VEXKE-599601 format. One line per field, with one value per residue: x, y, z of N, C-alpha, C, CB in turn. Coordinates in Angstrom, 3 decimals, padded with zeros to 6 digits, m for minus. Glycine has a CB too. Example, Ala and Ser with C-alpha at 12.3 -4.5 7.8 and 13.67 -1.06 7.14 Angstrom:
# VEXKE-599601
n.c1 [013.190_012.850]
n.c2 [m005.690_m002.250]
n.c3 [007.800_007.080]
ca.c1 [012.300_013.670]
ca.c2 [m004.500_m001.060]
ca.c3 [007.800_007.140]
c.c1 [013.200_012.900]
c.c2 [m003.300_000.030]
c.c3 [007.800_007.870]
cb.c1 [011.308_014.084]
cb.c2 [m004.473_m000.598]
cb.c3 [009.046_005.725]
# end
This chain:
# VEXKE-599601
n.c1 [m026.709_m025.677_m023.364_m024.088_m025.454_m024.117_m024.790_m027.418_m028.252_m027.611_m028.979_m031.504_m031.814_m032.008_m030.012_m028.483_m026.600_m026.051_m023.887_m022.745_m019.891_m018.601_m016.372_m016.965_m017.476_m016.138_m016.615_m018.410_m017.216_m016.283_m018.798_m019.809_m018.006_m018.556_m021.111_m020.779_m019.084_m021.461_m022.718_m020.826_m020.421_m021.938_m021.469_m021.120_m022.541_m022.500_m021.826_m019.361_m018.828_m016.792_m014.635_m011.057_m008.252_m005.137_m005.291_m008.097_m008.026_m006.190_m007.738_m010.025_m008.473_m007.225_m009.757_m011.653_m009.959_m009.518_m012.138_m012.926_m012.961_m011.065_m011.836_m010.269_m011.223_m011.364_m011.825_m014.990_m015.085_m015.512_m016.717_m017.802_m020.310_m023.638_m026.071]
n.c2 [007.209_007.553_009.132_011.322_012.893_012.717_013.025_013.630_011.169_009.698_010.736_009.584_007.540_005.557_004.529_001.065_001.824_m000.009_m000.264_m001.615_m002.429_m000.224_001.442_002.313_004.805_007.491_009.908_009.471_008.879_011.541_012.659_010.749_011.080_013.628_012.937_011.141_012.622_014.167_012.298_011.410_009.666_007.166_004.207_001.902_003.026_002.696_m000.053_m000.609_m002.104_m004.147_m003.996_m004.068_m001.565_m000.349_002.139_002.797_002.256_004.297_006.400_005.859_005.744_008.323_009.924_008.958_008.926_007.920_007.475_004.832_001.097_m001.461_m004.455_m007.261_m009.724_m013.094_m015.232_m016.793_m020.026_m023.215_m025.265_m023.480_m022.991_m022.650_m025.251]
n.c3 [m153.023_m150.568_m151.114_m152.137_m150.104_m147.018_m144.626_m144.494_m145.375_m142.848_m141.229_m141.413_m140.322_m137.064_m134.616_m134.000_m136.759_m139.853_m142.373_m145.166_m147.466_m147.043_m148.077_m150.280_m150.354_m149.381_m148.723_m146.508_m144.522_m142.870_m142.421_m140.413_m138.537_m137.354_m136.538_m134.884_m132.807_m131.612_m130.175_m128.194_m126.144_m126.575_m127.464_m130.195_m132.188_m135.071_m137.744_m139.652_m142.791_m144.879_m147.740_m147.241_m147.659_m147.955_m148.266_m147.904_m145.043_m144.033_m144.471_m142.640_m140.086_m140.107_m140.430_m138.608_m135.989_m133.042_m132.409_m133.555_m134.070_m135.251_m136.859_m138.042_m140.312_m141.340_m144.199_m145.043_m143.637_m145.415_m143.253_m141.681_m142.385_m142.465_m142.219]
ca.c1 [m027.623_m024.838_m022.384_m024.695_m025.475_m024.140_m025.380_m029.082_m028.420_m027.219_m030.137_m032.973_m032.022_m031.771_m028.880_m027.213_m026.606_m024.954_m023.346_m021.896_m019.165_m018.667_m015.096_m017.322_m017.982_m014.914_m017.429_m018.931_m016.360_m016.187_m020.039_m019.674_m017.237_m019.447_m022.242_m020.179_m019.011_m022.673_m022.886_m019.705_m020.652_m022.777_m020.919_m021.884_m023.531_m022.245_m021.142_m019.062_m017.784_m016.295_m012.993_m010.145_m007.278_m004.383_m005.982_m009.277_m007.468_m005.543_m008.742_m010.471_m007.565_m007.308_m011.004_m012.417_m009.079_m009.895_m013.665_m013.141_m012.167_m010.962_m011.496_m009.819_m011.828_m010.659_m012.943_m015.634_m014.613_m016.633_m017.142_m018.760_m021.513_m024.751_m026.773]
ca.c2 [007.960_008.111_009.883_012.753_013.655_011.389_013.619_013.460_009.886_009.213_011.307_009.252_006.193_005.502_003.783_001.129_001.793_m001.274_m000.055_m002.768_m002.053_001.376_001.863_002.902_006.425_008.291_011.228_008.794_009.133_012.776_012.809_009.825_011.629_014.483_012.223_010.289_013.606_014.773_011.565_010.677_008.479_006.397_003.053_001.098_003.824_002.162_m001.146_m000.592_m003.401_m003.699_m004.673_m003.073_m001.773_000.427_003.717_003.119_002.304_005.177_007.417_005.641_006.174_009.486_010.618_008.482_008.540_007.712_006.618_003.404_m000.170_m002.184_m005.852_m007.960_m010.851_m014.050_m015.611_m017.914_m021.576_m023.998_m025.949_m022.503_m023.012_m023.219_m026.021]
ca.c3 [m151.893_m149.564_m151.528_m152.555_m148.983_m145.969_m143.228_m144.837_m144.991_m141.529_m140.372_m141.874_m139.291_m135.624_m134.013_m134.746_m138.463_m140.213_m143.660_m146.036_m148.233_m146.655_m148.697_m151.798_m149.814_m148.864_m147.975_m145.445_m143.115_m142.430_m141.821_m139.286_m137.276_m137.004_m135.630_m133.732_m131.949_m131.374_m129.164_m127.797_m124.965_m126.880_m127.932_m131.150_m133.253_m136.443_m137.792_m141.060_m142.870_m146.309_m148.422_m147.001_m148.557_m147.362_m148.602_m146.799_m143.451_m144.084_m144.417_m141.764_m139.265_m140.306_m140.272_m137.256_m134.969_m131.256_m132.471_m134.073_m133.784_m136.402_m136.508_m139.310_m140.193_m142.074_m144.921_m144.258_m143.879_m145.731_m142.189_m140.958_m143.295_m141.809_m142.903]
c.c1 [m026.533_m023.894_m022.702_m024.916_m025.330_m024.788_m026.770_m029.306_m028.663_m028.575_m031.456_m032.887_m031.721_m030.526_m029.247_m027.627_m025.712_m024.964_m022.268_m021.011_m018.993_m017.250_m015.695_m017.802_m017.241_m015.824_m018.464_m018.419_m016.383_m017.812_m020.293_m018.737_m017.859_m020.700_m021.799_m019.661_m020.033_m022.902_m021.667_m019.694_m021.385_m021.962_m021.672_m022.870_m023.524_m021.666_m020.851_m018.547_m017.603_m015.044_m012.076_m008.946_m006.330_m004.941_m006.980_m008.832_m006.796_m006.667_m009.545_m009.710_m007.322_m008.628_m011.649_m010.981_m009.654_m011.590_m014.085_m012.249_m012.391_m010.721_m011.224_m010.631_m011.416_m012.053_m013.758_m015.485_m015.840_m017.283_m017.920_m019.922_m022.558_m025.570_m028.276]
c.c2 [008.704_009.378_011.400_013.520_012.845_011.953_013.493_011.895_009.104_009.512_010.453_007.767_006.076_004.249_002.373_000.963_000.723_m000.671_m000.963_m001.972_m000.211_002.218_002.415_004.265_006.791_009.164_010.769_009.113_010.426_013.080_011.679_010.581_012.680_013.796_011.480_011.388_014.487_013.666_010.761_009.596_007.352_005.418_002.448_001.578_003.002_000.879_m001.131_m002.047_m003.385_m004.341_m003.668_m003.255_m000.597_001.910_003.922_003.021_003.278_006.498_007.020_005.989_007.736_010.576_010.158_008.156_008.964_007.651_005.579_002.418_m000.922_m003.799_m006.548_m009.361_m011.953_m014.408_m016.570_m019.084_m022.464_m024.753_m025.124_m022.658_m023.375_m024.121_m025.752]
c.c3 [m150.872_m149.863_m152.012_m151.328_m147.783_m144.843_m143.669_m144.318_m143.768_m140.745_m140.324_m140.986_m137.997_m135.682_m133.543_m136.123_m139.066_m141.931_m144.230_m147.090_m148.237_m147.396_m150.028_m151.433_m149.028_m148.218_m146.486_m144.452_m142.296_m141.738_m140.327_m138.360_m136.608_m135.910_m134.789_m132.489_m131.226_m130.110_m128.734_m126.766_m125.529_m127.905_m129.015_m131.956_m134.710_m136.358_m139.376_m141.465_m144.710_m146.622_m147.713_m147.894_m147.882_m147.467_m147.580_m145.283_m143.169_m143.598_m143.117_m140.186_m139.128_m139.791_m138.804_m136.021_m133.949_m131.147_m132.840_m133.712_m134.850_m136.128_m137.664_m139.278_m141.249_m143.079_m144.444_m144.510_m144.823_m144.290_m141.385_m141.218_m142.670_m142.747_m142.807]
cb.c1 [m028.688_m024.033_m021.809_m026.130_m026.628_m022.585_m024.913_m029.542_m027.646_m025.813_m030.523_m033.283_m031.357_m033.363_m028.328_m026.143_m026.041_m025.719_m022.871_m023.004_m019.669_m018.589_m013.920_m018.597_m019.296_m013.764_m018.677_m018.915_m014.923_m015.674_m021.133_m019.108_m015.904_m019.961_m023.169_m018.762_m018.389_m023.838_m023.931_m018.884_m021.551_m023.981_m020.764_m022.430_m022.909_m021.362_m021.921_m017.972_m018.681_m016.071_m012.676_m009.782_m007.771_m003.094_m006.816_m010.536_m006.619_m004.857_m009.661_m010.757_m006.468_m007.117_m011.999_m013.542_m007.788_m009.244_m014.453_m013.147_m012.507_m009.835_m012.535_m008.075_m013.164_m009.912_m012.629_m016.780_m014.408_m016.122_m016.130_m018.593_m021.432_m025.596_m026.424]
cb.c2 [006.722_007.045_009.135_012.662_014.416_010.712_015.308_013.662_009.514_009.998_012.718_009.129_005.153_005.095_004.561_000.056_003.245_m003.417_001.185_m003.926_m002.759_001.538_000.598_001.999_006.683_009.008_011.971_007.618_009.006_013.767_012.512_008.348_012.129_015.028_011.431_009.299_014.230_014.853_010.823_011.515_008.994_007.136_002.172_000.192_005.566_003.027_m002.398_000.557_m005.258_m002.146_m004.560_m003.054_m001.648_000.213_003.894_002.025_001.272_005.113_007.474_004.531_005.530_009.380_010.253_006.707_008.956_009.367_007.006_003.350_m000.938_m001.543_m006.554_m008.191_m010.551_m015.409_m015.961_m017.892_m022.409_m025.094_m026.501_m021.229_m023.820_m022.134_m027.243]
cb.c3 [m150.930_m149.144_m152.509_m153.369_m148.940_m145.473_m142.720_m146.807_m145.328_m140.890_m140.925_m143.903_m139.655_m134.641_m132.835_m134.318_m139.124_m139.867_m143.665_m146.949_m149.410_m144.679_m148.887_m152.739_m149.125_m149.965_m149.370_m145.483_m143.407_m143.741_m143.126_m139.711_m137.592_m138.378_m136.243_m134.392_m132.476_m132.785_m129.421_m127.427_m123.635_m127.343_m126.912_m130.581_m133.542_m137.257_m137.155_m141.382_m142.067_m146.439_m150.516_m145.590_m150.216_m147.873_m150.181_m146.976_m142.997_m145.452_m145.798_m142.125_m139.638_m141.538_m141.569_m137.700_m135.028_m130.108_m133.023_m135.428_m132.531_m137.209_m135.767_m139.349_m140.214_m141.023_m146.034_m144.211_m142.154_m146.887_m141.506_m141.156_m144.391_m141.243_m142.558]
# end
């Protein structure tokens, strides 16, 4: 659904929007740039998660330069599991 019309997809939800596996939709990043620029002073509009790769990080850096913070998280440890 996101790949077909990312602008329409984003318009269907209110902030904050959480998108997992964002790397699967390259078209999403240009749509995010437009949406973020429309409300530039509003932080925390989107939380994107997914697997990173050098190609994905380049796409994010190019498309969302100055609009994104990247946090690298390690894998969940067995000792961190909730019981």
